[in-house]
C-alpha positions as CSV (number, residue, x, y, z in Angstrom):
1,X,35.8,114.1,127.5
2,X,36.1,113.6,131.2
3,X,36.6,110.3,132.9
4,X,33.5,108.1,133.3
5,X,32.2,108.0,136.9
6,X,32.4,104.5,138.3
7,X,29.0,102.9,138.9
8,X,30.0,101.1,142.2
9,X,32.7,101.2,144.9
10,X,33.9,97.8,143.7
11,X,34.3,99.2,140.1
12,X,36.1,102.3,141.4
13,X,38.6,100.1,143.3
14,X,39.4,97.7,140.5
15,X,43.0,98.1,139.6
16,X,43.6,99.7,143.0
17,X,42.9,96.6,145.1
18,X,43.8,93.0,144.4
19,X,40.8,90.7,143.7
20,X,41.1,89.1,147.2
21,X,41.1,92.6,148.8
22,X,38.1,93.6,146.7
23,X,36.2,90.6,148.1
24,X,36.6,92.0,151.6
25,X,35.0,95.3,150.9
26,X,31.6,95.5,152.7
27,X,28.7,97.9,152.7
28,X,29.2,101.0,154.7
29,X,26.7,102.9,156.9
30,X,25.5,106.2,155.6
31,X,24.4,108.8,158.1
32,X,23.5,112.1,156.5
33,X,26.4,112.9,154.3
34,X,28.9,110.8,156.3
35,X,30.0,107.3,155.3
36,X,31.3,105.0,158.0
37,X,33.6,102.3,156.9
38,X,34.5,99.0,158.7
39,X,37.7,97.5,157.3
40,X,39.6,94.3,158.1
41,X,43.1,94.9,159.4
42,X,44.7,93.9,156.1
43,X,43.0,96.8,154.3
44,X,43.8,99.5,156.8
45,X,46.9,100.6,154.9
46,X,44.6,101.4,151.9
47,X,41.9,103.2,153.9
48,X,42.6,106.6,152.2
49,X,42.3,105.1,148.7
50,X,39.1,103.4,149.7
51,X,37.7,106.6,151.3
52,X,38.5,108.6,148.2
53,X,36.8,106.0,146.1
54,X,33.6,106.3,148.2
55,X,33.6,110.1,147.6
56,X,34.1,109.5,143.8
57,X,31.2,107.1,143.6
58,X,28.7,108.7,146.0
59,X,28.4,112.5,145.3
60,X,26.1,112.9,148.3
61,X,28.9,111.8,150.7
62,X,31.0,114.6,152.0
63,X,33.0,112.8,154.7
64,X,34.4,109.3,155.1
65,X,35.1,108.0,158.6
66,X,36.6,104.6,159.7
67,X,35.1,102.9,162.7
68,X,38.1,101.9,164.9
69,X,36.3,100.3,167.8
70,X,32.8,98.8,168.5
71,X,30.1,100.8,170.3
72,X,30.9,100.6,174.0
73,X,30.8,102.5,177.3
74,X,28.0,104.0,179.3
75,X,27.3,106.6,176.6
76,X,27.4,104.1,173.7
77,X,30.0,105.8,171.5
78,X,32.5,104.2,169.1
79,X,36.0,105.1,167.9
80,X,36.1,107.0,164.6
81,X,39.0,108.1,162.5
82,X,38.8,110.7,159.7
83,X,39.7,109.2,156.3
84,X,38.6,111.5,153.4
85,X,36.6,114.5,152.5
86,X,35.6,117.1,155.1
87,X,37.0,116.5,158.6
88,X,33.8,116.4,160.6
89,X,31.6,114.0,162.7
90,X,28.4,116.0,162.9
91,X,25.7,115.7,160.2
92,X,21.9,115.9,159.6
93,X,20.3,112.6,158.7
94,X,16.9,112.3,157.0
95,X,14.6,109.4,157.7
96,X,10.9,108.9,157.3
97,X,10.3,112.6,156.8
98,X,12.2,113.5,159.9
99,X,15.5,115.3,160.5
100,X,18.1,114.1,163.0
101,X,21.2,116.2,163.8
102,X,23.9,114.0,165.4
103,X,27.5,114.0,166.2
104,X,28.7,110.4,165.6
105,X,31.7,110.8,167.9
106,X,29.5,111.8,170.8
107,X,26.3,109.7,170.6
108,X,25.1,106.5,169.0
109,X,23.1,106.4,165.8
110,X,22.3,103.5,163.4
111,X,20.5,104.1,160.1
112,X,20.0,100.3,159.9
113,X,17.0,100.5,162.3
114,X,14.9,102.8,160.1
115,X,12.4,100.0,159.2
116,X,12.0,99.0,162.8
117,X,11.4,102.6,163.9
118,X,8.5,103.0,161.4
119,X,7.2,99.5,162.1
120,X,6.7,100.3,165.8
121,X,5.1,103.7,165.0
122,X,2.4,101.7,163.0
123,X,1.7,99.6,166.1
124,X,0.9,102.5,168.4
125,X,-2.8,103.0,169.1
126,X,-4.7,106.3,169.6
127,X,-3.8,108.2,172.7
128,X,-1.1,105.8,174.0
129,X,1.6,107.0,176.4
130,X,5.0,105.7,175.4
131,X,8.2,105.6,177.3
132,X,11.5,105.1,175.5
133,X,14.2,104.0,178.1
134,X,17.2,104.4,175.7
135,X,16.3,107.3,173.4
136,X,19.7,108.5,172.1
137,X,19.3,111.5,169.9
138,X,15.5,110.8,169.7
139,X,15.1,108.7,166.6
140,X,12.4,106.3,167.8
141,X,10.6,108.9,169.8
142,X,10.4,111.5,167.1
143,X,9.4,109.0,164.4
144,X,6.6,107.8,166.8
145,X,5.6,111.4,167.3
146,X,5.3,112.1,163.6
147,X,3.9,108.7,162.4
148,X,1.7,107.4,165.2
149,X,-1.3,108.6,167.2
150,X,0.6,108.5,170.6
151,X,-0.4,111.3,173.0
152,X,2.9,111.5,174.8
153,X,6.4,110.0,174.5
154,X,8.8,110.2,177.4
155,X,12.3,110.1,175.8
156,X,15.1,109.2,178.3
157,X,18.8,109.1,177.8
158,X,21.8,109.1,180.1
159,X,24.3,110.7,177.7
160,X,24.3,114.5,178.0
161,X,25.4,115.0,174.4
162,X,22.7,112.7,173.1
163,X,20.2,114.5,175.2
164,X,21.4,117.9,173.8
165,X,20.9,116.6,170.3
166,X,17.6,115.0,171.2
167,X,16.3,118.4,172.4
168,X,17.4,120.0,169.2
169,X,15.9,117.3,167.1
170,X,12.6,117.7,168.9
171,X,12.7,121.4,167.9
172,X,13.8,120.6,164.3
173,X,10.8,118.3,163.8
174,X,8.3,120.4,165.8
175,X,7.2,117.5,168.0
176,X,7.6,119.3,171.4
177,X,3.9,118.8,172.0
178,X,4.4,115.1,172.2
179,X,8.0,114.3,173.0
180,X,9.4,115.0,176.4
181,X,13.2,114.7,176.6
182,X,14.6,113.5,179.9
183,X,18.3,113.5,180.9
184,X,19.2,110.8,183.4
185,X,19.3,107.1,184.3
186,X,16.0,105.4,183.2
187,X,15.8,103.6,186.5
188,X,15.3,106.9,188.3
189,X,13.6,108.8,185.5
190,X,10.6,106.4,185.3
191,X,9.7,107.0,188.9
192,X,8.8,110.6,188.2
193,X,6.6,110.3,185.1
194,X,3.2,108.9,184.3
195,X,2.8,105.2,183.6
196,X,3.0,104.0,180.0
197,X,0.9,101.9,177.7
198,X,4.1,101.0,175.7
199,X,7.8,100.8,176.6
200,X,10.7,100.8,174.2
201,X,14.1,99.2,175.1
202,X,16.2,99.7,172.0
203,X,19.5,98.8,173.6
204,X,20.1,95.1,173.5
205,X,23.3,95.4,175.7
206,X,21.2,96.7,178.6
207,X,17.6,95.4,178.1
208,X,17.9,92.4,180.4
209,X,19.4,94.6,183.1
210,X,16.6,97.1,182.8
211,X,13.6,94.7,182.6
212,X,12.5,95.8,186.1
213,X,12.6,99.4,185.0
214,X,10.4,98.6,182.0
215,X,7.9,96.9,184.3
216,X,7.9,99.9,186.6
217,X,7.3,102.2,183.7
218,X,4.2,100.3,182.5
219,X,0.7,101.0,183.8
220,X,-0.5,98.7,186.6
221,X,-2.7,96.7,184.3
222,X,0.3,96.2,182.0
223,X,1.0,97.0,178.4
224,X,3.4,96.4,175.5
225,X,7.2,96.1,175.8
226,X,9.5,96.1,172.8
227,X,12.4,94.1,174.2
228,X,15.7,94.2,172.2
229,X,18.2,91.4,172.8
230,X,20.8,89.2,171.1
231,X,19.8,85.9,169.6
232,X,21.7,83.0,168.0
233,X,20.6,80.4,165.5
234,X,19.1,77.9,165.4
235,X,16.6,79.5,167.8
236,X,17.2,83.2,168.2
237,X,14.0,84.1,170.0
238,X,13.1,81.4,172.6
239,X,15.9,82.2,175.1
240,X,14.8,85.9,175.2
241,X,11.1,84.9,175.7
242,X,12.0,82.5,178.4
243,X,14.0,85.2,180.2
244,X,11.0,87.6,180.0
245,X,8.6,85.0,181.4
246,X,10.9,83.9,184.2
247,X,12.2,87.2,185.3
248,X,9.1,89.3,185.0
249,X,6.9,87.0,187.2
250,X,3.9,88.2,185.1
251,X,1.9,87.0,182.2
252,X,3.9,87.4,179.0
253,X,2.3,87.0,175.5
254,X,4.5,87.1,172.4
255,X,3.0,89.5,169.8
256,X,5.9,89.3,167.3
257,X,9.6,88.7,166.9
258,X,12.1,89.9,164.3
259,X,15.7,89.7,163.4
260,X,16.9,93.3,162.9
261,X,20.5,92.7,161.7
262,X,23.3,90.3,161.9
263,X,26.3,91.2,164.0
264,X,28.3,87.9,163.6
265,X,27.8,84.7,161.8
266,X,24.4,83.2,162.9
267,X,24.1,85.9,165.6
268,X,21.4,88.6,165.5
269,X,20.2,91.8,167.0
270,X,16.5,90.9,167.7
271,X,13.4,92.5,169.0
272,X,10.4,90.8,170.8
273,X,7.1,92.6,171.0
274,X,5.4,91.3,174.1
275,X,2.2,92.1,176.0
276,X,2.8,92.0,179.7
277,X,0.0,91.9,182.2
């Protein structure tokens, strides 16, 4: 009889890592058939063993990469190192009935925002025009096109590689009648398109800097803005709401607020849904 397949990554690594090392193993991101590990420095010497264990436990994973630096830079990319399996960074990810081709070394993608993407799609009303200021490879825009009654979604990104994949993903998902990909800086792009009922700002690192752009993108009578920011306990939302009220100079009504994920102890990636008029 062959060896029994381990039921979990922790089980696969028992006897390979010491108990204190096992305690440091965290969940990994899975994008398509690529697993992305984040390891503490003391485990880097065993990255290959850990990567091979991931392949053994998860038969759907073909490639294991190690994230070597945080997401940074104008194009929002991160350092990645090949660890095990097939040496590649491109994959096709499936989410909410949509397909997304992405090269993880050339553009940003997070599977952890899948709930939020579908949540916002359910908020869109019949016939709305939506503008996405930071569209990446098109995830929010395409899911809105497939799962909401929006009439048009302007999908803007500065990264040429992300834009190229966005265009391909629009074709893959057959939403070219709704999603309009735009390559360029959102500050300039919004000047040449129709005004929106709803604006998405899914880039917390830049949302405060681009608030004026979001206001420019909205219809004169106002609309809804999904404002992504960083928040800290004990009050992760109030500072962001105060910023919106103070800097917009307009009436701001909070419709909802959510913690999306933790990025440090008691620190969160958050989103505020606000009506601005």
